[in-house]
N, C-alpha and C positions, 0 to 999 in steps of 0.2 A: 503493499500501500504507498503510497504518496501521502506522505503526513508534514505540515504546516505546523507549527507550534505558537500559540497564541500567546500574549504576554499579560500579564496581568503588574499593577504597580507595585515597587516595590515596598514590605511590609515593616508595620511600626511594632518594633518588639519591646516588650517590657525588657529593662536592663537586671529588673530586682532591688535596683538602687535606690530607695528615698521614692521608687513610686513612679521615676522618670521613665520616660518612654522615648525612645529614640529611632529615628527611620533607619532601618541598615538596608543596604541593597546589595544584596547578595549574591556569591558567586560559585555556584555548586547550591551544592543541598548539605547545610550543616550534620555533620557524624557521617555523611556517607558519602566513601569512594566511588563506587560504581552501584549503579543501578541495572541489573539484568530485568528485562522485560521486552515482552510482546506488545506494545501502547491496545492497540485492537480487543486484545483480550477483557473480560468482565474485571476480573482480578486485580489486573495491571491500573485499569480505568479508576476502583478503587482508590490505590495508592496516588496517582496520579490527581485526581481530583482534591484528597486531603491536603498532598502539596501544596497544590494551589490557594487551597483555603486557606491555609498558613502564610500564603504571601509569597509562597517561592513561584517565581516566574518560567515561563517556557525556556528560556535559555537556560537558566541554571539549572531544570532538568534536563534538558539536552547535554550538558556538559559533564555529567555524570553515568548519562544512555548508553548502555551497551545493548545493543538488539538482537536479541534471540529470536531464531526462525523456528516459532513451536509448529506449523504445519509439515514443517521436513520432520521434526522431531528432534530438533539440535537437543531443547531444554533436558531431552532421555538421554541424550549421549553422553560419554565416559567424563569431556571437560567437564561440564554442566554438574552432573550429579559426583563429580569429584567436591564440588562445593555444596550443592544443596542435592543429597541424595530422592527427597522426596520428587524430583522430577517437575515438580510445578513452576508456575510462571505466579508473579515477578519473586525478586530477592534481592535485598542490599549487601553489598559489603560494605564494612564499616573500614571508617579510621585505622582501628586497631587490626583489622586485617577477619574481622569477627562477620560470619555470615547469618543474616536473619532475614526469611522467608515466610512466610504466611501473612495474608494483607494484614492481619486484625494485629498480630507484632508488631508488624512493619507501622502501622498507622500507631502504636504506642511508644515506639522507638522516637516517631518522630515528634509526639507530644513533649518527649523528654529534653528534644535536641530544641525545639522551637515552641516555648510555652506557652505562646499566647499567637493567635486568640485560642481558649483552651476547647480542646473537642473530643478530648475526654472527660475530663472535670478539674476543677480548682481545686473540690477538698474531697474527703475521703467517702462521703455520703453520694455526691454529684458522678464521682467514677465508681461507684457501687451500683448507680441504678443507670449509668451507660454499660455496664459488662450486663450485668442483669436483662435489660432490652436487648442487647446486642444479641446475647446467648437465646432470647426469646425468640429472636426472628430467624438468625440465623438456623438454628435447629429447627421450627416448625415453616419456614418460606424460603430461605434462600438454597439448602438442600432439596426439598422435595421438586424446588421448581428448577433446580439445575439437572437433578438427577431424571425431572421429567425427559428434558433435553435429548439426554446422553442414553437413555434408554430407547427412546423414540427414534434414533439413529440407527438400532438394531431390530427395530418392528417391521412388522408388514406393513404399517402405515410411510413408512418411508421410502419413497420409488428406488428402484435398483441402480436408475443412473443419477442420483441424488449426490452430489460431492462430498456431504457426511455420510453417506450409509457406510455402515461397518467404520466410522471413523476412527471408536477407542477399542480396536480390536490391541492395538499396539501401545495402547496407554493404560488399559485397565485389565491387569491377567494377573497370575500368581506371580512372577517376575519383576512387575512391577508392586508388588503386595496388595492389589486391590482385586475388584472385579465389578459389574454388573447385573442386572438381571437377565442373563442371557439368557436362561430359561424360562422364562414368564417376560419378555421385551412389551408386552401390550400392559403391561403394570404402569407403563409413564401417564395413562389415563389418570390413573390411582393418584401418582405421584402431585399429578397436574390441580386435582382436586384438595389436593391436601395445602397446595401452596394458596389455593383459591381462597378456603375455608380459614387460613391465617387472615387474607386481607379483610375478610370479615369478622372474624376475630378482631382483627386489630381497631377496624370501625368503631363498633359495640364496644370496645374499652376506652377509648378518646371520645366517643360520647357519653360514659356515663362519667369521665373526670369531668367533665364542662358542669355538668350535673348537679356532682356533688359538690363542687367548686362553687355552686350558683353563677357559672358564667354564662353566655351567650352563646359561644362555641368554644372549640376544644383549643388549646396550646396550637402555634404554629408549627412544634416539632413535635418527634416521638417523643424526646425525653425533658418536654417541654416547655420552656422557651428559648431553649439554647441549641444549636446547630450541634449536633455530635456526629461520631462517625459513624453511628447506628443512623441517622439519617442516608450517609454517603454510601453504605453498604447496602442498606434495602433499595433504595434510587438505581444502583446499578444495575441491580436483579431484577426490577421491576422492566424497568425501562430494556435492557439486553435479553430476555425472554419472553417480553410480551410480541416481538415479533422475529426472532431468531431463531429457527428449525424448531420443531415447527409453529413456532409461536402462538404462545397461550391464549395471547389478547385478554391479560386480568381485566381491565373494565367493561370490555364489551362482553364479557363472557360471565360476568356478576351483573349485567344488565345495570350497570349505574346505581349499584345500592351501596357504595363507599363512596358518600361524598366529600365526606373530612379527606380520606386517602388520595381522590383524585386531586383538591387542591394542594394540598401537600406535596404531591408528585409534581406540579405543575410549579410549584412554588420553588423546589430542589434544579427540576428541568431547566428554566430559564437563571437560574446564578450564574454568573460569570467564571467562577470556579468552572465551574459543569459544563456551559458552552466550551470554554477554552479546551478543556480537557477533550470531551469526542471532537472538536475540530482537529486537534492536535492528533488524534488516534486513527482520522480519517472519517469520519462518520459524518450525518449531516445532522435528522432527525431520528432514522430507524438505524437498528442495529443488525438489521438484515440487507441494509445499505441498499433498499430496493427505491430510496428515494434520490437515488445517485445517478447523475447522468452520463 
C-alpha cells in the first residue's frame, strides 16, 4: 500500500515540575528505538492512534517505523520471531533493547513514556476502571468479532476465489501454538452474534449509567468523560470488522438500536488522530477499501 503520513501539532507535555507544561517537538517516539509494524493491520492502527493522541506526529512515527510484510508472512519468519516469538504485529524495541509486543502492553508503555494526556489514567482508580473496561470489551467484543472474520475465511461462505480464502492456514496451527475452529468454521456466525450482543450490552450499560446519575445523556466516552485506550481499541475493531471480510455491519445488523454507541463511534471516527492514522495506513473511510478509486 502507498501510505502518506498526516501530521499533528507537537504536543504540550507536563514536565512534572511545579505543574509547568512545555511544548515539546518530538523527534522519534520517546522510549522507542524501533516500531515494527504493518500499518493497515487493526492492531497496528490501535497503537498508531494512541501515539497520535499523545501528540506524536506522523514524521516522528515514521522515524522509528520498520515495515513488516505481513501478507508475505515476514512476521512469522526467523528474524522477526527472534524478537517477537508470538509472530504478531506490531511490536516495539525500546531504547534499552527490550521487545514489547501486544497492543495494550504497548499503549501502557507509551503512557509511561508520555504521561499526558492520560489515556490509561492519572490515579489508581482511573487506571483500574480503564483496565476493567478494556478487559470487558476485549473478551466479549474484540475477540469474537476478530475470530468471526478468521473463521469465515475457512468457511463455506467464503468464496473459493476470495483472496482471504484459507488465509490463516499458515498462521493458526500447532507450529504457531494456536488454532481456529477448523472443524466447525460455520461457527463464525455465532461469534459474530456474540460481538453484536456485547454492543447491545454496552448500550444498555451506558443508558443505565445516565439514568442512575440523573443525566439526560450518557458520558461521551466508555470510561466516563475521558478518552482512554478502551475507546481506541473498541473503535478500531468496530471500524475494521464492520466492512472487512465478511463485513459484520454492526449498526445495520442491530437495526440502529444502539444510539449511544453509534454517536460515540462517530465522535472517535472523526477525531484528528484517528483520521491521520487511517490516512497513514492508506485508508479512506472503509476497512475493506471499497471506497478507494
